[in-house]
DSSP file (Angstrom, degrees, kcal/mol; ACC not computed):
  #  RESIDUE AA STRUCTURE BP1 BP2  ACC     N-H-->O    O-->H-N    N-H-->O    O-->H-N    TCO  KAPPA ALPHA  PHI   PSI    X-CA   Y-CA   Z-CA
    1    1 A M     >        0   0    0      0, 0.0     4,-2.0     0, 0.0     5,-0.2   0.000 360.0 360.0 360.0 -13.5   -8.3   16.4   21.6
    2    2 A K  H  >  +     0   0    0      2,-0.2     4,-1.6     1,-0.2     5,-0.1   0.893 360.0  52.1 -59.4 -40.3   -5.4   15.2   23.9
    3    3 A E  H  > S+     0   0    0      1,-0.2     4,-2.1     2,-0.2    -1,-0.2   0.864 110.4  47.8 -67.8 -37.9   -7.4   12.1   24.7
    4    4 A T  H  > S+     0   0    0      1,-0.2     4,-2.7     2,-0.2    -1,-0.2   0.890 109.4  52.3 -72.0 -33.8   -7.9   11.4   21.0
    5    5 A E  H  X S+     0   0    0     -4,-2.0     4,-2.6     2,-0.2    -1,-0.2   0.874 109.3  49.5 -66.0 -35.1   -4.3   11.9   20.2
    6    6 A A  H  X S+     0   0    0     -4,-1.6     4,-2.4     2,-0.2    -2,-0.2   0.896 111.4  49.5 -75.0 -39.1   -3.3    9.4   23.0
    7    7 A I  H  X S+     0   0    0     -4,-2.1     4,-3.1     2,-0.2    -2,-0.2   0.951 112.8  48.6 -57.0 -50.9   -5.9    6.8   21.6
    8    8 A I  H  X S+     0   0    0     -4,-2.7     4,-2.8     1,-0.2     5,-0.3   0.949 111.8  47.7 -60.8 -47.4   -4.4    7.3   18.1
    9    9 A K  H  X S+     0   0    0     -4,-2.6     4,-1.9     1,-0.2    -1,-0.2   0.913 114.0  46.5 -64.2 -39.5   -0.8    7.0   19.2
   10   10 A E  H  X S+     0   0    0     -4,-2.4     4,-2.0     2,-0.2    -1,-0.2   0.900 115.3  48.8 -67.1 -38.7   -1.6    3.8   21.2
   11   11 A F  H  X S+     0   0    0     -4,-3.1     4,-2.1     1,-0.2    -2,-0.2   0.913 110.5  46.8 -68.5 -43.5   -3.5    2.4   18.3
   12   12 A T  H  X S+     0   0    0     -4,-2.8     4,-2.0     2,-0.2    -1,-0.2   0.842 110.8  53.5 -66.6 -35.3   -1.0    3.1   15.7
   13   13 A Q  H  X S+     0   0    0     -4,-1.9     4,-0.7    -5,-0.3    -1,-0.2   0.906 108.4  51.3 -62.5 -39.6    1.7    1.6   18.0
   14   14 A R  H >< S+     0   0    0     -4,-2.0     3,-0.7     1,-0.2     4,-0.4   0.873 106.7  53.3 -71.1 -33.1   -0.5   -1.6   18.3
   15   15 A L  H >< S+     0   0    0     -4,-2.1     3,-1.9     1,-0.2     6,-0.4   0.931 102.5  57.5 -67.2 -37.1   -0.8   -1.7   14.5
   16   16 A K  H 3< S+     0   0    0     -4,-2.0    -1,-0.2     1,-0.3    -2,-0.2   0.706 103.1  58.5 -62.4 -17.2    3.1   -1.6   14.1
   17   17 A E  T << S+     0   0    0     -4,-0.7    -1,-0.3    -3,-0.7    -2,-0.2   0.516  82.5 106.2 -87.6  -6.7    3.0   -4.7   16.3
   18   18 A T  S <> S-     0   0    0     -3,-1.9     4,-3.0    -4,-0.4     3,-0.4  -0.393  81.2-118.4 -73.4 149.9    0.9   -6.7   14.0
   19   19 A P  H  > S+     0   0    0      0, 0.0     4,-2.8     0, 0.0     5,-0.2   0.880 113.7  55.9 -58.7 -33.2    2.5   -9.6   11.9
   20   20 A E  H  > S+     0   0    0      2,-0.2     4,-1.9     1,-0.2    68,-0.2   0.905 111.4  41.7 -59.9 -43.5    1.5   -7.8    8.7
   21   21 A Y  H  > S+     0   0    0     -3,-0.4     4,-2.6    -6,-0.4    -1,-0.2   0.925 114.6  50.5 -79.4 -40.6    3.3   -4.7    9.7
   22   22 A R  H  X S+     0   0    0     -4,-3.0     4,-2.3     1,-0.2    -2,-0.2   0.928 111.9  47.7 -58.2 -43.8    6.4   -6.5   11.1
   23   23 A Q  H  X S+     0   0    0     -4,-2.8     4,-2.4    -5,-0.2     5,-0.2   0.932 109.9  54.9 -66.1 -41.6    6.8   -8.6    7.9
   24   24 A Y  H  X S+     0   0    0     -4,-1.9     4,-2.6    60,-0.3    -2,-0.2   0.900 108.3  48.0 -49.5 -48.5    6.4   -5.3    5.9
   25   25 A G  H  X S+     0   0    0     -4,-2.6     4,-2.4     2,-0.2    -1,-0.2   0.893 111.1  50.1 -65.4 -39.2    9.2   -3.8    7.9
   26   26 A E  H  X S+     0   0    0     -4,-2.3     4,-2.1     2,-0.2    -2,-0.2   0.957 114.6  44.7 -58.5 -51.2   11.5   -7.0    7.3
   27   27 A K  H  X S+     0   0    0     -4,-2.4     4,-2.5     1,-0.2    -2,-0.2   0.886 112.6  51.6 -67.8 -39.3   10.8   -6.9    3.5
   28   28 A R  H  X S+     0   0    0     -4,-2.6     4,-1.8    -5,-0.2    -1,-0.2   0.869 109.1  49.6 -72.5 -32.1   11.3   -3.2    3.4
   29   29 A D  H  X S+     0   0    0     -4,-2.4     4,-0.5     2,-0.2    -2,-0.2   0.879 109.2  54.2 -64.0 -37.0   14.7   -3.5    5.2
   30   30 A K  H >< S+     0   0    0     -4,-2.1     3,-2.0     1,-0.2     4,-0.3   0.957 106.9  49.4 -57.0 -55.6   15.6   -6.2    2.7
   31   31 A V  H >< S+     0   0    0     -4,-2.5     3,-2.0     1,-0.3     6,-0.3   0.887 104.1  60.5 -58.0 -39.0   14.8   -3.9   -0.3
   32   32 A R  H 3< S+     0   0    0     -4,-1.8    -1,-0.3     1,-0.3    -2,-0.2   0.656  89.5  71.6 -64.3 -12.5   17.0   -1.2    1.3
   33   33 A E  T << S+     0   0    0     -3,-2.0    -1,-0.3    -4,-0.5    -2,-0.2   0.595  92.0  65.1 -76.8 -11.3   20.0   -3.6    1.2
   34   34 A Y  S X  S-     0   0    0     -3,-2.0     3,-1.9    -4,-0.3     4,-0.5  -0.930  91.7-128.4-113.3 112.3   20.1   -3.1   -2.6
   35   35 A P  T 3  S+     0   0    0      0, 0.0    -2,-0.1     0, 0.0    -3,-0.1  -0.330  88.3   9.1 -66.6 131.6   20.9    0.4   -3.6
   36   36 A G  T 3> S+     0   0    0     -4,-0.1     4,-1.7    -2,-0.1     5,-0.1   0.380  95.2 108.2  84.0  -0.9   18.5    2.0   -6.0
   37   37 A L  H <> S+     0   0    0     -3,-1.9     4,-2.2    -6,-0.3     5,-0.2   0.897  77.3  52.8 -76.0 -34.7   16.0   -0.8   -5.8
   38   38 A M  H  > S+     0   0    0     -4,-0.5     4,-1.8    -7,-0.3    -1,-0.2   0.869 107.1  52.5 -65.5 -33.1   13.5    1.3   -3.8
   39   39 A D  H  > S+     0   0    0      2,-0.2     4,-2.0     1,-0.2    -1,-0.2   0.881 109.0  50.5 -67.3 -37.0   13.7    4.0   -6.4
   40   40 A E  H  X S+     0   0    0     -4,-1.7     4,-2.3     1,-0.2    -2,-0.2   0.870 110.9  47.9 -61.9 -38.1   12.9    1.4   -9.0
   41   41 A I  H  X S+     0   0    0     -4,-2.2     4,-2.9     2,-0.2    -1,-0.2   0.859 109.4  53.2 -73.9 -31.7    9.9    0.2   -7.0
   42   42 A N  H  X S+     0   0    0     -4,-1.8     4,-2.4     2,-0.2    -2,-0.2   0.871 110.2  48.4 -69.8 -37.7    8.8    3.9   -6.6
   43   43 A V  H  X S+     0   0    0     -4,-2.0     4,-2.0     2,-0.2     5,-0.2   0.939 111.6  51.0 -65.7 -44.4    8.9    4.3  -10.4
   44   44 A Y  H  X S+     0   0    0     -4,-2.3     4,-2.6     2,-0.2    -2,-0.2   0.940 112.0  46.0 -43.8 -58.2    6.9    1.1  -10.7
   45   45 A R  H  X S+     0   0    0     -4,-2.9     4,-3.3     1,-0.2     5,-0.2   0.928 111.4  51.3 -62.4 -42.6    4.3    2.3   -8.3
   46   46 A K  H  X S+     0   0    0     -4,-2.4     4,-2.1     1,-0.2    -1,-0.2   0.878 112.4  45.2 -70.6 -30.7    4.0    5.8   -9.9
   47   47 A R  H  X S+     0   0    0     -4,-2.0     4,-2.2     2,-0.2    -1,-0.2   0.916 114.3  50.8 -76.6 -39.6    3.4    4.3  -13.4
   48   48 A N  H  X S+     0   0    0     -4,-2.6     4,-2.1    -5,-0.2    -2,-0.2   0.885 112.1  45.1 -58.2 -43.5    1.0    1.8  -11.9
   49   49 A Y  H  X S+     0   0    0     -4,-3.3     4,-2.2     2,-0.2     5,-0.2   0.925 110.5  54.2 -66.7 -42.9   -1.0    4.6  -10.1
   50   50 A E  H  X S+     0   0    0     -4,-2.1     4,-0.8    -5,-0.2    -2,-0.2   0.880 110.6  47.7 -63.5 -35.5   -1.0    6.8  -13.3
   51   51 A M  H >< S+     0   0    0     -4,-2.2     3,-1.2     1,-0.2    -1,-0.2   0.965 110.0  52.7 -63.9 -47.6   -2.5    3.8  -15.3
   52   52 A Q  H 3< S+     0   0    0     -4,-2.1    -2,-0.2     1,-0.3    -1,-0.2   0.861 113.8  40.7 -59.5 -40.3   -5.1    3.2  -12.6
   53   53 A I  H 3< S+     0   0    0     -4,-2.2    -1,-0.3    -5,-0.1    -2,-0.2   0.559  91.5 112.0 -86.6  -4.8   -6.3    6.9  -12.6
   54   54 A S    <<  -     0   0    0     -3,-1.2     4,-0.1    -4,-0.8    -3,-0.0  -0.373  60.0-151.1 -65.8 144.5   -6.1    7.2  -16.4
   55   55 A E        +     0   0    0      2,-0.1    -1,-0.1    -2,-0.0     3,-0.1   0.437  65.1 107.7 -92.9  -0.6   -9.5    7.5  -18.2
   56   56 A E  S    S-     0   0    0      1,-0.1     2,-0.4    -5,-0.1    -2,-0.0  -0.183  89.3 -88.3 -69.6 164.7   -8.1    5.8  -21.2
   57   57 A E        -     0   0    0      1,-0.1     4,-0.2     2,-0.0    -1,-0.1  -0.661  49.0-173.4 -72.1 129.2   -9.0    2.2  -22.4
   58   58 A L     >  +     0   0    0     -2,-0.4     4,-3.3     1,-0.1     5,-0.3   0.531  51.7  97.8-114.2  -5.7   -6.4    0.2  -20.4
   59   59 A F  H  > S+     0   0    0      1,-0.2     4,-1.9     2,-0.2    -1,-0.1   0.877  95.3  37.8 -47.7 -47.0   -6.6   -3.3  -21.5
   60   60 A D  H  > S+     0   0    0      2,-0.2     4,-2.2     1,-0.2    -1,-0.2   0.848 117.0  52.4 -76.6 -35.4   -3.7   -3.0  -24.0
   61   61 A K  H  > S+     0   0    0     -4,-0.2     4,-2.9     2,-0.2    -2,-0.2   0.908 109.1  50.8 -66.4 -43.5   -1.7   -0.7  -21.6
   62   62 A I  H  X S+     0   0    0     -4,-3.3     4,-3.1     2,-0.2     5,-0.2   0.956 111.1  48.0 -62.8 -51.6   -2.1   -3.2  -18.7
   63   63 A D  H  X S+     0   0    0     -4,-1.9     4,-2.0    -5,-0.3     5,-0.2   0.918 113.9  46.4 -44.3 -52.3   -0.8   -6.0  -20.8
   64   64 A E  H  X S+     0   0    0     -4,-2.2     4,-2.5     2,-0.2    -2,-0.2   0.907 114.3  48.7 -64.9 -42.9    2.2   -3.9  -22.0
   65   65 A F  H  X S+     0   0    0     -4,-2.9     4,-2.0     1,-0.2    -2,-0.2   0.944 110.7  49.8 -62.5 -48.5    2.9   -2.8  -18.4
   66   66 A A  H  < S+     0   0    0     -4,-3.1    -1,-0.2     1,-0.2    -2,-0.2   0.835 113.2  45.3 -62.3 -31.5    2.7   -6.3  -17.1
   67   67 A K  H >X S+     0   0    0     -4,-2.0     3,-1.1    -5,-0.2     4,-0.5   0.908 111.3  54.6 -77.8 -39.2    5.2   -7.6  -19.8
   68   68 A E  H 3< S+     0   0    0     -4,-2.5     4,-0.2     1,-0.3    -2,-0.2   0.846 117.9  34.6 -64.7 -33.0    7.5   -4.6  -19.3
   69   69 A Y  T 3X S+     0   0    0     -4,-2.0     4,-3.1     1,-0.1    -1,-0.3   0.218  85.7 104.9-104.0  13.8    7.7   -5.4  -15.6
   70   70 A E  H <> S+     0   0    0     -3,-1.1     4,-1.0     1,-0.2    -1,-0.1   0.960  85.4  43.4 -59.9 -53.8    7.6   -9.1  -15.6
   71   71 A S  H >X S+     0   0    0     -4,-0.5     4,-0.7     1,-0.2     3,-0.5   0.903 114.2  52.2 -63.1 -39.5   11.2   -9.6  -14.9
   72   72 A F  H >4 S+     0   0    0      1,-0.2     3,-1.0    -4,-0.2     7,-0.3   0.928 111.1  46.8 -59.9 -48.5   11.2   -6.8  -12.2
   73   73 A R  H 3< S+     0   0    0     -4,-3.1    -1,-0.2     1,-0.2    -2,-0.2   0.615 101.9  65.7 -76.2 -10.4    8.2   -8.5  -10.5
   74   74 A A  H << S+     0   0    0     -4,-1.0    -1,-0.2    -3,-0.5    -2,-0.2   0.720  75.5 103.9 -77.9 -19.1   10.0  -11.9  -10.7
   75   75 A N  S <X S-     0   0    0     -3,-1.0     4,-2.8    -4,-0.7     5,-0.3  -0.455  71.0-147.6 -50.1 114.2   12.6  -10.5   -8.3
   76   76 A P  H  > S+     0   0    0      0, 0.0     4,-2.0     0, 0.0     5,-0.2   0.814  95.6  55.1 -62.8 -28.9   11.7  -12.2   -5.0
   77   77 A V  H  > S+     0   0    0      2,-0.2     4,-1.6     3,-0.2   -46,-0.2   0.897 113.5  39.6 -65.5 -41.6   12.8   -9.2   -3.0
   78   78 A V  H  > S+     0   0    0     -6,-0.2     4,-3.1     2,-0.2     5,-0.3   0.957 117.4  48.4 -75.2 -48.5   10.6   -6.9   -4.9
   79   79 A E  H  X S+     0   0    0     -4,-2.8     4,-2.2    -7,-0.3     5,-0.3   0.945 114.0  47.3 -59.5 -47.1    7.6   -9.3   -5.1
   80   80 A E  H  X S+     0   0    0     -4,-2.0     4,-2.3    -5,-0.3    -1,-0.2   0.899 113.4  48.3 -52.1 -45.0    7.8  -10.1   -1.3
   81   81 A Y  H  X S+     0   0    0     -4,-1.6     4,-2.6    -5,-0.2    -2,-0.2   0.945 113.1  46.4 -70.6 -42.9    8.1   -6.4   -0.5
   82   82 A L  H  X S+     0   0    0     -4,-3.1     4,-1.5     1,-0.2    -1,-0.2   0.816 112.4  50.6 -72.5 -23.4    5.1   -5.4   -2.7
   83   83 A Q  H  X S+     0   0    0     -4,-2.2     4,-1.7    -5,-0.3    -1,-0.2   0.911 113.6  46.7 -73.0 -42.1    2.9   -8.3   -1.3
   84   84 A A  H  X S+     0   0    0     -4,-2.3     4,-1.7    -5,-0.3   -60,-0.3   0.892 110.4  50.7 -70.4 -33.3    3.8   -7.2    2.2
   85   85 A E  H  X S+     0   0    0     -4,-2.6     4,-2.6     1,-0.2    -1,-0.2   0.891 109.3  52.7 -61.2 -41.6    3.1   -3.6    1.5
   86   86 A L  H  X S+     0   0    0     -4,-1.5     4,-1.5     2,-0.2    -2,-0.2   0.766 106.7  52.6 -70.7 -30.6   -0.3   -4.6    0.0
   87   87 A E  H  X S+     0   0    0     -4,-1.7     4,-2.0     2,-0.2    -1,-0.2   0.938 110.5  47.5 -70.3 -45.8   -1.2   -6.5    3.2
   88   88 A V  H  X S+     0   0    0     -4,-1.7     4,-3.2   -68,-0.2     5,-0.2   0.936 111.4  50.7 -59.9 -49.0   -0.4   -3.4    5.2
   89   89 A C  H  X S+     0   0    0     -4,-2.6     4,-2.0     1,-0.2    -1,-0.2   0.819 110.5  49.7 -61.2 -30.9   -2.5   -1.2    2.9
   90   90 A R  H  X S+     0   0    0     -4,-1.5     4,-2.6     2,-0.2    -1,-0.2   0.856 109.5  51.4 -73.8 -34.8   -5.5   -3.7    3.2
   91   91 A M  H  X S+     0   0    0     -4,-2.0     4,-2.5     2,-0.2    -2,-0.2   0.971 112.0  45.6 -67.2 -49.7   -5.2   -3.6    6.9
   92   92 A V  H  X S+     0   0    0     -4,-3.2     4,-2.6     2,-0.2     5,-0.2   0.929 111.9  52.7 -53.1 -46.8   -5.3    0.2    6.9
   93   93 A R  H  X S+     0   0    0     -4,-2.0     4,-3.2     1,-0.2     5,-0.2   0.943 109.7  48.6 -58.4 -46.8   -8.3    0.2    4.4
   94   94 A D  H  X S+     0   0    0     -4,-2.6     4,-2.6     1,-0.2    -1,-0.2   0.892 110.5  49.8 -68.7 -33.6  -10.2   -2.1    6.7
   95   95 A V  H  X S+     0   0    0     -4,-2.5     4,-2.6     2,-0.2     5,-0.2   0.964 112.6  50.0 -60.7 -47.3   -9.4    0.2    9.8
   96   96 A Y  H  X S+     0   0    0     -4,-2.6     4,-2.7     1,-0.2     5,-0.2   0.920 112.8  46.9 -52.4 -52.5  -10.7    3.1    7.7
   97   97 A T  H  X S+     0   0    0     -4,-3.2     4,-2.3     1,-0.2    -1,-0.2   0.912 111.0  48.2 -62.9 -45.3  -13.7    1.2    6.8
   98   98 A Q  H  X S+     0   0    0     -4,-2.6     4,-1.7    -5,-0.2    -1,-0.2   0.891 112.9  49.7 -65.0 -39.0  -14.6    0.1   10.3
   99   99 A I  H  X S+     0   0    0     -4,-2.6     4,-1.9     1,-0.2    -2,-0.2   0.956 111.5  48.3 -58.7 -51.8  -14.1    3.6   11.7
  100  100 A A  H  < S+     0   0    0     -4,-2.7     5,-0.3    -5,-0.2    -2,-0.2   0.882 114.2  46.2 -64.3 -39.0  -16.3    5.1    9.0
  101  101 A E  H  < S+     0   0    0     -4,-2.3    -1,-0.2    -5,-0.2    -2,-0.2   0.842 112.7  51.2 -66.9 -36.5  -19.0    2.4    9.7
  102  102 A A  H  < S+     0   0    0     -4,-1.7     2,-0.5    -3,-0.2    -2,-0.2   0.797  96.7  74.2 -75.9 -30.4  -18.8    2.8   13.4
  103  103 A I  S  < S-     0   0    0     -4,-1.9     2,-1.4    -5,-0.1    -1,-0.0  -0.762  75.9-141.9 -92.1 122.3  -19.2    6.6   13.5
  104  104 A D        +     0   0    0     -2,-0.5     2,-0.4     2,-0.1    -3,-0.1  -0.662  36.6 161.1 -93.8  86.7  -22.7    7.8   12.8
  105  105 A L        -     0   0    0     -2,-1.4     2,-1.6    -5,-0.3    -2,-0.0  -0.911  41.0-136.0-106.5 136.3  -22.1   11.0   10.6
  106  106 A D        +     0   0    0     -2,-0.4     2,-0.5     2,-0.0    -2,-0.1  -0.505  53.5 139.7 -90.3  69.8  -24.8   12.4    8.6
  107  107 A I        +     0   0    0     -2,-1.6     2,-0.5     2,-0.0    -2,-0.1  -0.951  24.1 177.8-111.9 123.8  -22.7   13.0    5.5
  108  108 A Y        -     0   0    0     -2,-0.5     2,-0.4     2,-0.0    -2,-0.0  -0.996  13.3-154.4-130.2 132.1  -24.2   12.2    2.1
  109  109 A L        -     0   0    0     -2,-0.5     2,-0.5     2,-0.0    -2,-0.0  -0.871  11.9-139.0-102.9 136.2  -22.5   12.8   -1.2
  110  110 A E              0   0    0     -2,-0.4    -2,-0.0     1,-0.1     0, 0.0  -0.792 360.0 360.0 -87.7 133.9  -24.5   13.3   -4.3
  111  111 A L              0   0    0     -2,-0.5    -1,-0.1     0, 0.0    -2,-0.0   0.419 360.0 360.0-108.4 360.0  -22.9   11.4   -7.2
């Protein structure tokens, strides 16, 4: 397992050196310059997540949510941070996908 841990440590360090992650760090640092802004972003994220996992009809709620947070998302510090975060999340998702496709495991899920 030590070899695997070393590979993972090296790989994650390399991910932190990517332009996407560096930009995310810069935008995160900018958000932290504004007291309470990260807390507001976390509330936004939580509400967004809860809406996504809800089994209710969401069209009206999505519109209402978008209107409620329109001015919040218009803040360039918030918008740039959330976009940078999204890029890093996509990068991580792609890594997971590539690992899953590269490893031949006989795991089948019945849906």
